[in-house]
C-alpha positions as CSV (number, residue, x, y, z in Angstrom):
1,M,121.1,-81.5,207.9
2,K,118.1,-82.6,207.3
3,E,117.5,-86.8,206.5
4,S,118.5,-88.5,202.9
5,Y,116.4,-91.2,201.7
6,F,114.7,-93.4,198.9
7,D,111.7,-94.7,199.6
8,G,110.5,-96.4,196.2
9,G,109.4,-100.2,196.7
10,L,110.1,-103.4,194.6
11,A,106.8,-104.0,193.5
12,T,106.9,-100.7,191.4
13,Y,110.2,-101.3,190.4
14,I,110.4,-104.4,189.3
15,G,106.7,-103.4,187.3
16,T,108.4,-100.5,186.2
17,S,111.1,-102.0,184.9
18,I,109.5,-104.3,183.3
19,L,107.5,-102.2,181.5
20,T,110.1,-100.0,180.2
21,S,112.4,-103.2,178.9
22,L,109.0,-104.4,177.2
23,I,108.7,-101.1,175.2
24,T,112.9,-100.5,174.1
25,I,112.8,-104.3,172.9
26,L,109.7,-104.5,171.2
27,T,109.6,-101.4,169.6
28,L,113.7,-102.0,168.7
29,G,115.1,-98.9,171.3
30,I,113.5,-96.6,169.3
31,C,111.3,-95.7,172.1
32,A,114.2,-96.8,174.5
33,P,114.4,-92.8,175.8
34,W,110.1,-93.0,176.9
35,G,112.0,-95.9,178.6
36,F,114.5,-93.7,180.2
37,C,112.8,-91.0,181.0
38,F,109.5,-94.0,182.4
39,L,112.8,-95.4,185.2
40,Y,114.7,-91.8,185.3
41,N,111.3,-90.4,186.8
42,W,109.9,-92.8,189.3
43,K,113.6,-93.6,190.8
44,I,114.1,-89.8,191.1
45,K,110.3,-89.1,192.3
46,H,111.2,-91.3,195.3
47,T,114.4,-89.7,196.6
48,V,114.9,-87.0,199.3
49,I,117.6,-85.8,199.9
50,N,118.5,-83.5,202.9
51,G,115.3,-83.3,203.4
52,K,114.1,-81.8,199.6
53,R,112.2,-84.6,197.1
54,L,113.6,-84.4,193.8
55,Y,111.8,-84.6,190.7
56,F,112.5,-85.4,186.7
57,D,111.2,-82.4,184.3
58,G,113.2,-84.4,180.9
59,T,110.4,-85.7,178.4
60,A,111.3,-88.1,176.0
61,M,110.9,-85.9,172.8
62,Q,113.9,-84.3,174.6
63,L,115.8,-86.7,175.1
64,F,114.8,-88.7,171.6
65,G,116.7,-86.0,169.1
66,H,120.2,-86.6,171.3
67,W,119.8,-90.0,171.4
68,I,119.5,-90.5,167.7
69,K,122.5,-88.3,167.2
70,W,124.5,-90.0,170.4
71,L,123.5,-94.0,168.2
72,L,124.5,-92.3,164.9
73,L,128.2,-91.3,166.5
74,T,128.2,-94.7,167.8
75,L,127.5,-96.4,164.4
76,I,129.9,-94.2,162.6
77,T,133.0,-94.8,165.1
78,L,132.1,-98.5,165.0
79,G,131.0,-98.7,168.5
80,I,133.9,-95.9,170.2
81,Y,131.5,-93.1,171.0
82,G,129.4,-95.6,173.1
83,F,131.6,-95.5,175.7
84,W,130.6,-91.0,176.1
85,L,127.1,-92.6,175.9
86,T,126.6,-93.0,179.0
87,I,127.8,-89.5,180.4
88,K,126.4,-88.0,178.2
89,L,123.2,-89.8,179.3
90,E,123.7,-89.6,183.1
91,Q,124.8,-85.7,182.0
92,W,121.2,-84.8,180.4
93,R,119.9,-86.7,183.1
94,V,121.3,-84.4,186.2
95,K,120.3,-81.4,183.9
96,H,116.8,-82.0,184.0
97,T,116.5,-83.3,187.8
98,H,115.6,-80.8,190.6
99,T,114.4,-80.3,194.1
100,I,111.0,-79.4,195.4
101,D,111.8,-76.4,197.4
């Protein structure tokens, strides 16, 4: 069995997180998909599973349509759909995560 590890550093994580948060807050959540993709890409590109490095091919534009739909469903259902929002976001992230062969 090959080794699995994460090789990201604290400084770049903090910088990525701050930038993502600022963009999301300053745009009142409209650019949240960009922030999610930026953070996902950073985490995933620093992850190796069974000796294979992962990569993320999702884009903010791909996520944006889903994001608007999910936010509308959350508003229409008075927040109830919000419970599924995290699951939907994780499913989308995993769908766009692959190994480098």
